[in-house]
C-alpha positions in Angstrom: 0.0 0.0 0.0 1.4 3.4 -1.0 -0.5 6.6 -0.2 0.7 9.9 -1.6 -0.3 12.7 0.8 -0.7 16.1 -0.7 -2.3 17.9 -3.6 -1.0 15.6 -6.4 -2.8 12.3 -6.9 0.0 10.8 -9.1 3.8 11.0 -8.6 5.5 13.4 -10.9 9.0 12.3 -11.9 11.6 15.0 -11.3 13.4 14.0 -14.5 10.2 14.4 -16.6 9.6 17.9 -15.2 13.2 18.9 -15.8 13.1 17.5 -19.4 9.9 19.4 -20.1 11.4 22.7 -18.8 14.6 22.2 -20.9 12.6 21.4 -24.1 10.3 24.4 -23.6 13.3 26.7 -22.9 15.2 25.4 -26.0 12.2 25.9 -28.3 11.7 29.4 -26.8 15.3 30.3 -27.5 15.2 29.0 -31.0 12.0 30.8 -31.8 12.8 34.1 -30.1 16.6 34.3 -30.5 16.7 35.2 -34.2 13.8 37.6 -33.9 15.4 39.5 -31.0 18.9 39.6 -32.5 20.6 40.3 -29.2 21.1 37.1 -27.2 22.7 38.7 -24.1 19.6 37.8 -22.0 20.1 34.1 -22.4 22.3 33.4 -19.4 19.8 35.2 -17.1 17.0 33.4 -18.8 18.8 30.1 -18.2 19.2 30.8 -14.5 15.5 31.7 -14.3 14.4 28.5 -16.1 16.7 26.4 -13.9 15.3 27.9 -10.7 11.8 27.5 -11.9 12.5 23.8 -12.7 14.0 23.2 -9.3 11.0 24.8 -7.6 8.6 22.7 -9.8 10.4 19.5 -8.9 10.4 20.4 -5.2 6.8 21.3 -5.0 5.6 18.3 -7.0 7.0 15.7 -4.6 4.4 14.4 -2.2 5.0 12.9 1.2 4.6 9.1 0.6 3.1 6.7 3.2 3.8 3.0 2.7 2.8 0.1 5.0 5.9 0.6 7.2 7.5 4.0 6.4 6.8 7.6 5.8 9.0 9.2 3.0 9.4 12.9 3.3 11.0 14.9 0.5 14.3 16.4 1.5 15.9 18.8 -0.9 15.4 18.3 -4.6 16.2 14.6 -5.1 16.5 13.0 -1.7 14.0 11.4 0.7 14.0 11.3 4.4 12.6 7.9 5.4 10.9 7.7 8.8 10.0 4.2 10.1 6.4 4.1 11.4 7.7 2.0 14.3 9.5 5.2 15.6 6.5 7.5 15.6 5.4 8.7 19.0 3.1 11.5 17.8 1.1 12.5 14.7 -1.1 15.6 14.5 -1.6 19.2 13.7 0.1 22.0 15.7 -0.9 25.6 15.7 1.3 28.4 14.3 0.6 32.1 13.7 1.1 33.4 10.1 0.2 36.9 9.1 -1.8 37.5 12.4 -3.9 34.4 11.8 -3.6 31.0 13.5 -3.1 27.9 11.3 -2.5 24.2 11.9 0.5 22.5 10.4 0.9 18.7 10.0 3.7 17.4 12.3 5.1 14.1 13.4 7.1 13.3 16.6 9.8 10.6 17.1 10.4 8.5 20.1 12.5 11.2 21.7 9.8 13.9 21.3 11.5 15.7 18.5 9.0 17.2 16.1 9.3 17.3 12.3 7.0 19.3 10.0 5.5 17.4 7.0 5.7 19.6 4.0 2.4 18.6 2.5 1.7 20.7 -0.6 -1.9 21.5 0.0 -3.7 24.6 -0.9 -4.2 26.8 2.1 -3.8 26.1 5.7 -6.5 25.2 8.2 -7.7 27.9 10.5 -7.3 26.5 14.0 -10.8 27.5 15.2 -12.6 25.6 12.5 -12.3 22.0 13.8 -15.0 20.5 11.6 -13.2 21.7 8.5 -9.8 20.6 9.8 -10.9 17.0 10.5 -12.7 16.6 7.1 -10.2 18.6 5.0 -7.0 17.5 3.3 -4.8 18.2 6.3 -7.0 16.1 8.7 -7.2 13.3 6.2 -3.4 13.3 5.6 -2.5 13.0 9.3 -5.3 10.6 10.0 -3.9 8.3 7.3 -0.5 8.3 9.0 -2.1 7.9 12.4 -4.2 4.9 11.2 -1.2 3.2 9.5 1.0 3.4 12.6 -0.7 0.8 14.9 -0.4 -1.8 12.2 3.4 -1.5 12.6 3.7 -0.7 16.4 0.8 -2.8 17.7 -2.0 -1.5 20.0 0.4 -0.5 22.9 3.2 1.0 20.8 4.9 4.4 21.1 2.1 6.3 19.5 -0.6 4.8 21.8 1.5 5.4 24.9 3.1 8.8 24.2 0.9 11.0 22.0 3.4 13.8 21.8 1.1 15.8 19.6 -0.9 16.5 22.7 2.1 17.7 24.8 4.1 20.9 24.8 7.6 20.8 23.4 10.6 23.1 23.1 9.6 24.4 19.7 6.3 25.9 21.0 6.3 29.7 21.7 7.0 30.2 25.4 4.0 31.5 27.4 1.6 31.4 24.4 -1.2 28.8 24.1 -0.6 26.5 21.2 -3.6 24.7 19.6 -3.3 21.1 18.5 -5.5 18.5 16.9 -4.9 14.7 17.2 -6.3 12.3 14.7 -7.9 10.4 17.6 -10.4 13.3 17.6 -8.9 15.3 20.4 -8.5 19.1 19.9 -7.0 21.2 22.6 -4.4 23.7 23.7 -1.0 23.1 25.2 
């Protein structure tokens, strides 16, 4: 079982995106170059196309959930592989962006270290709208991870015994209430 979490339903190969960008840029140069006469803009255009290609590759790579691992994109071509047996927390944690509170998908390891999942979803969930959070793409993504973890850990594994998503950690702003949502249906503030 492989589940891709994020906006894209099918994987997009980084090589295919890069090849498409190179072909489009070459055709553009061949068509526009003779018409413009001056080709001094080409190095700058090449850098722009390369940067656009790199960003397209990065943004098209989903977080991948398998039966035993969670693969998180790391850089342009690498993956960080997290064993589901090591998860001790899965949920959404509140953050403030542009004076509005949002929930971001996070996982915690056995030592309580939290890691953000860079799920490429449109928009962020407003923390006060719990019904939308639980039924929306963020809620479904963390619920899929949460539901797959006991199959690896068993009913009394790290996730069942720790639930770090419900506890404060060192990355939370000091003295400020931080909202959370756990896929077991528990919303709250730490």
